[in-house]
C-alpha positions as CSV (number, residue, x, y, z in Angstrom):
1,X,73.8,29.6,-145.8
2,X,75.2,26.5,-144.1
3,X,77.6,28.5,-142.0
4,X,74.8,30.8,-140.9
5,X,72.5,27.9,-140.1
6,X,75.2,26.3,-138.0
7,X,75.6,29.5,-136.0
8,X,71.9,29.7,-135.4
9,X,71.7,26.1,-134.2
10,X,74.7,26.6,-131.9
11,X,73.1,29.7,-130.4
12,X,69.7,28.1,-129.9
13,X,70.6,24.5,-128.9
14,X,73.0,22.4,-126.9
15,X,72.6,18.7,-127.7
16,X,73.4,15.7,-125.3
17,X,72.5,12.1,-124.7
18,X,69.1,11.3,-123.3
19,X,70.5,8.6,-121.0
20,X,74.0,8.1,-119.6
21,X,73.7,4.3,-119.6
22,X,76.1,2.7,-122.1
23,X,74.6,1.3,-125.3
24,X,74.5,-2.5,-125.4
25,X,73.9,-2.9,-121.7
26,X,70.8,-4.4,-120.1
27,X,68.6,-1.9,-118.4
28,X,65.4,-1.9,-116.4
29,X,62.6,0.1,-118.0
30,X,61.1,2.9,-116.0
31,X,57.5,2.8,-114.9
32,X,55.6,4.7,-116.2
33,X,57.3,4.6,-119.6
34,X,57.2,7.9,-121.6
35,X,56.8,7.3,-125.3
36,X,58.8,10.6,-125.9
37,X,61.8,9.2,-124.0
38,X,61.7,5.5,-125.0
39,X,60.9,3.6,-128.2
40,X,60.6,-0.1,-127.6
41,X,61.7,-2.4,-130.4
42,X,61.3,-6.2,-130.5
43,X,58.4,-8.6,-130.1
44,X,57.7,-8.6,-126.3
45,X,54.4,-6.9,-125.3
46,X,55.1,-6.6,-121.5
47,X,58.7,-6.3,-120.5
48,X,60.6,-4.9,-117.5
49,X,64.1,-5.2,-119.0
50,X,65.8,-4.6,-122.3
51,X,69.1,-3.9,-124.1
52,X,69.8,-0.2,-124.8
53,X,70.3,0.0,-128.5
54,X,70.6,3.8,-128.8
55,X,71.0,6.4,-126.1
56,X,68.7,8.9,-127.6
57,X,69.3,12.7,-127.8
58,X,67.9,15.7,-125.9
59,X,68.5,19.4,-125.9
60,X,70.4,20.5,-122.8
61,X,69.7,24.1,-123.8
62,X,66.8,25.4,-125.9
63,X,66.4,29.1,-126.6
64,X,63.2,29.1,-128.7
65,X,59.6,30.2,-128.0
66,X,57.8,28.8,-124.9
67,X,56.9,25.0,-125.0
68,X,53.2,24.2,-124.4
69,X,53.5,20.4,-124.0
70,X,54.5,18.2,-121.0
71,X,57.6,19.7,-119.2
72,X,59.3,16.3,-119.0
73,X,59.1,15.8,-122.8
74,X,60.1,19.4,-123.8
75,X,63.8,18.7,-124.3
76,X,63.6,15.2,-126.0
77,X,64.9,15.3,-129.6
78,X,64.8,11.5,-130.3
79,X,63.7,8.8,-127.9
80,X,66.1,6.2,-126.6
81,X,65.6,2.7,-128.2
82,X,65.3,-0.4,-126.1
83,X,65.0,-3.9,-127.5
84,X,62.6,-5.7,-125.2
85,X,62.6,-9.5,-124.5
């Protein structure tokens, strides 16, 4: 079963990083901020900069039925995490 599941996942998906910025570096937050792409952690309520904690994951290839949501959110698997200050 696991071998067959792996074959199906490889056929349907190709997974890559959501951002190419190195983890641990300071980054400017995009405006507007997509909740599908970015998860803000920390205590600041309004911040323009943060430290990239996790690069996030997205699917570079998806071969499944047609997506009906926003096109820019369709390939996000897990949002990138940014600690705001």
